[in-house]
C-alpha positions as CSV (number, residue, x, y, z in Angstrom):
1,X,0.0,0.0,0.0
2,X,2.8,2.4,0.8
3,X,4.3,1.6,-2.6
4,X,1.1,2.9,-4.4
5,X,1.0,6.0,-2.2
6,X,4.7,6.7,-3.0
7,X,4.1,6.3,-6.7
8,X,1.1,8.7,-6.7
9,X,2.8,11.4,-4.7
10,X,3.5,14.6,-6.6
11,X,7.2,15.2,-7.0
12,X,8.6,18.2,-5.0
13,X,9.1,21.5,-6.8
14,X,12.6,22.2,-7.9
15,X,14.2,24.8,-5.6
16,X,15.5,28.0,-6.9
17,X,13.3,28.5,-10.0
18,X,9.8,29.6,-10.6
19,X,7.1,26.9,-10.8
20,X,6.6,25.5,-14.3
21,X,3.9,27.3,-16.3
22,X,1.4,25.0,-17.9
23,X,2.1,24.6,-21.6
24,X,-0.5,25.6,-24.3
25,X,-1.4,22.5,-26.1
26,X,-2.6,21.8,-29.6
27,X,-5.9,21.0,-28.1
28,X,-6.1,24.4,-26.5
29,X,-5.3,26.0,-29.8
30,X,-7.8,23.8,-31.6
31,X,-10.6,24.8,-29.1
32,X,-9.7,28.4,-29.6
33,X,-10.0,28.1,-33.4
34,X,-13.4,26.4,-33.1
35,X,-14.6,28.9,-30.5
36,X,-13.4,31.9,-32.5
37,X,-14.8,30.7,-35.8
38,X,-18.3,29.7,-34.6
39,X,-18.5,32.5,-32.0
40,X,-17.5,35.4,-34.3
41,X,-19.8,34.0,-37.1
42,X,-22.8,33.8,-34.7
43,X,-22.1,37.2,-33.2
44,X,-22.1,38.6,-36.8
45,X,-25.3,36.8,-37.6
46,X,-26.9,38.4,-34.5
47,X,-25.7,41.8,-35.7
48,X,-27.2,41.1,-39.1
49,X,-30.6,40.5,-37.5
50,X,-30.5,43.4,-35.0
51,X,-28.5,46.2,-36.7
52,X,-28.5,45.2,-40.4
53,X,-24.7,44.9,-40.4
54,X,-22.8,42.7,-42.8
55,X,-25.6,42.7,-45.4
56,X,-28.3,41.8,-42.9
57,X,-31.9,43.0,-43.0
58,X,-32.0,44.8,-39.6
59,X,-34.5,44.6,-36.9
60,X,-37.6,45.9,-38.7
61,X,-37.3,43.6,-41.7
62,X,-36.2,40.6,-39.6
63,X,-39.2,41.3,-37.2
64,X,-41.6,41.1,-40.2
65,X,-40.0,37.7,-41.0
66,X,-40.5,36.5,-37.5
67,X,-44.2,37.7,-37.6
68,X,-44.6,35.5,-40.7
69,X,-43.3,32.5,-38.7
70,X,-45.9,33.2,-36.0
71,X,-43.8,35.1,-33.5
72,X,-45.7,38.2,-32.3
73,X,-44.6,40.8,-31.8
74,X,-42.0,39.9,-34.4
75,X,-39.6,42.7,-33.7
76,X,-39.3,41.7,-30.1
77,X,-38.6,38.1,-31.0
78,X,-36.1,39.2,-33.6
79,X,-34.3,41.3,-31.0
80,X,-34.3,38.4,-28.6
81,X,-33.0,36.0,-31.2
82,X,-30.4,38.5,-32.5
83,X,-29.2,39.3,-29.0
84,X,-28.9,35.6,-28.1
85,X,-26.8,35.0,-31.2
86,X,-24.6,38.0,-30.6
87,X,-24.1,37.5,-26.8
88,X,-23.8,33.7,-27.2
89,X,-21.3,34.2,-30.0
90,X,-19.2,36.7,-28.1
91,X,-19.2,34.5,-25.0
92,X,-18.2,31.4,-27.0
93,X,-15.4,33.3,-28.9
94,X,-14.0,34.7,-25.6
95,X,-14.6,31.5,-23.7
96,X,-16.5,33.5,-21.2
97,X,-19.5,32.0,-19.3
98,X,-19.2,29.2,-21.8
99,X,-22.1,27.0,-20.6
100,X,-24.4,30.1,-20.8
101,X,-23.1,31.2,-24.1
102,X,-23.6,27.7,-25.4
103,X,-27.1,27.6,-24.0
104,X,-28.0,30.8,-25.8
105,X,-26.8,29.4,-29.2
106,X,-28.5,26.0,-28.6
107,X,-31.8,27.7,-27.8
108,X,-31.8,29.8,-30.9
109,X,-30.8,26.9,-33.1
110,X,-33.5,24.6,-31.7
111,X,-36.0,27.4,-32.5
112,X,-34.6,27.7,-36.0
113,X,-34.8,24.0,-36.6
114,X,-38.4,23.7,-35.3
115,X,-39.8,26.7,-37.1
116,X,-37.8,27.2,-40.3
117,X,-35.4,24.4,-41.3
118,X,-36.9,21.2,-39.8
119,X,-39.5,20.8,-42.5
120,X,-36.9,21.0,-45.3
121,X,-34.9,17.9,-44.3
122,X,-31.3,17.6,-43.4
123,X,-29.2,19.2,-46.1
124,X,-28.6,22.9,-46.3
125,X,-29.0,22.9,-50.1
126,X,-32.8,22.4,-49.5
127,X,-32.8,24.8,-46.6
128,X,-32.6,21.9,-44.1
129,X,-31.2,21.7,-40.5
130,X,-27.6,20.9,-41.4
131,X,-26.2,24.3,-40.5
132,X,-28.3,24.7,-37.3
133,X,-27.5,21.2,-36.2
134,X,-23.7,21.8,-36.7
135,X,-23.9,25.0,-34.5
136,X,-25.9,23.2,-31.8
137,X,-23.4,20.3,-31.7
138,X,-20.3,22.6,-31.6
139,X,-21.9,24.7,-28.8
140,X,-22.7,21.6,-26.8
141,X,-19.3,20.0,-27.5
142,X,-17.5,23.1,-26.3
143,X,-19.6,23.2,-23.1
144,X,-18.8,19.5,-22.5
145,X,-15.1,19.8,-23.2
146,X,-14.6,23.2,-21.8
147,X,-13.2,26.3,-23.6
148,X,-9.6,25.3,-23.1
149,X,-6.7,27.1,-21.5
150,X,-6.9,30.1,-23.9
151,X,-10.3,31.3,-22.5
152,X,-11.4,33.9,-20.0
153,X,-13.3,31.1,-18.0
154,X,-9.9,29.7,-16.9
155,X,-9.8,32.4,-14.3
156,X,-13.1,31.4,-12.7
157,X,-14.6,28.2,-11.2
158,X,-17.2,27.7,-13.8
159,X,-17.0,26.8,-17.5
160,X,-14.3,24.2,-17.3
161,X,-16.3,21.5,-19.1
162,X,-17.8,18.3,-17.9
163,X,-21.1,16.6,-17.6
164,X,-22.6,19.4,-15.5
165,X,-21.6,22.2,-17.9
166,X,-23.0,20.2,-20.9
167,X,-26.2,19.6,-18.9
168,X,-26.6,23.3,-18.1
169,X,-26.0,24.3,-21.7
170,X,-28.4,21.7,-23.2
171,X,-31.0,22.1,-20.4
172,X,-31.1,25.9,-20.4
173,X,-31.0,26.0,-24.2
174,X,-33.8,23.5,-24.5
175,X,-36.0,25.1,-21.8
176,X,-35.4,28.5,-23.4
177,X,-36.4,27.2,-26.8
178,X,-39.5,25.5,-25.3
179,X,-40.6,28.7,-23.6
180,X,-40.2,30.8,-26.8
181,X,-41.9,28.1,-28.9
182,X,-44.9,28.0,-26.6
183,X,-45.5,31.7,-26.1
């Protein structure tokens, strides 16, 4: 038994030098690339809806589209959807409040799949759920894995990944989508 305890003991720090800093791994860089790509694209998509930036239609026209989908008042729902995409995207890109950022994106994507793309099948060429499903899975995956070492969440106790963070992201996103779909 003492042999096992001895083998598991952390080796003492070398004296005279600063403690070794954790190395940035390829996994940390890969997570940063995924977070930045999806986060910035989703934040931009939210700005298209709300402010009309990047060739978007802006809040008034987007609101009319939401009205046609059955959301009333459409402008309010367009603002909520656009803000969720923007804030969720920024949070994902920065690795800040990662489970909540993921939940915001998951909720919006569930709504999009149910109201717009679900009836059109899987593939994006026919307007299907492919794109929405990919964003949902990436957001859930980042919540489960954690944002990596190159994230603002590393300085806090939350957002380090795991079953609980994945459950929070999926649960809050799902509940948020259900609430909006049933209003």
